[in-house]
N, C-alpha and C positions, 0 to 999 in steps of 0.2 A: 587970162581966160577971156574968151569972147562969148558974149551973150547975145543971142539973136532971137527976136520975137518972130514968129512965123506961123503959117498955116500948116498944121501937122497932117491934116486930111480935110478935103472937101470933095464930096461927091455922093453918088447914089448908092444906096445900100444894095446888097445882093441878098437873095433869100437863103444864103448860107451863113449861119451865125459864127462860123469859124474863119471868115475871110479876114486876112490881115490888112488893116487899114494904115498902119504906121509901124515902123520899126526904129527904135532909137539907134542912131549911128554909133559905130565903135568909137571909144574914148569920149563919149559925150553923155551928158544927163540932160534929160528933157523934163520939163514941168508943164503938165496939162493945166491950163487956166480956165478954158471955157468949152463947153460942148453944147452945140444946138442941134436938135434933131427936129427935122421939118417933115410934115406929111403934106404932099401936094395933091393927094387923091381925095375923092369924095366920100370915102369910107375910113373908119378907124383902122389903125395898123398897130402892129406890135414891134418892138425892137429890142435887141440885146447888145451889150457892150461888155468887154472884159479887158483887164490889164494883165498881160501874161498869163492867161487862162483863169484868172481869178475874177469872178463876176463883179461887175460894176452895176449893171442893170440886167434884170432877167425878165423878159417878156413884159416890158412896159408898154402901155398903150399910149399913143399919141392920137388925138382926135383928127377927124377929117379937117383938112385945110388949117391945121394948127401946128404949134411948135412947142417943144419942151426944151428948157434952158437949164443947164447945170453950171453953176459957178464953182469951180474946184480948184484945188491946189494939190495936184497929185505928181509926186516925184518918181520919175521912172529912170532906171539905170540903163546903161548901154545893153543893147540887144533885146531890151524888153519890147514886147508887142502890144498893140491895141488892136483888138479884134471886134468885129460886129457884123450885124446883119438885121434883116427886118422881114416882116411877112409879105411885103410888097416892094418893088423896086421904086415906087413913088416916094419912098423915105429917103432923106438925104442927111448926111452927117457933116457937121462943120465943126472941126476940132482945131482949137488954137492953143498956142503954148510958147514956150521959150526953150531953146536949146543952148546949153552951156558946154563949150568945148575948150 
């Protein structure tokens, strides 16, 4: 089994909360280890994240020019998705983890 630490997603949010940010590859298990949500705008924003359509966060506010950090150990099976979105595109997601194949 190969274990690879990697960035699972890094990029700007869309205003659609059902946007797929990451899908676990076939024959692979992923472990999400860290999620950082940053707001680069001058106003508060809301974001939502879900693992395979099960809410992880729902309409959480991140302050203007601020970040929210989640230290997690969430195991995801093959084909599981991480979905997310925000009220503005000035919100960025930084999701790190490990893939085990």
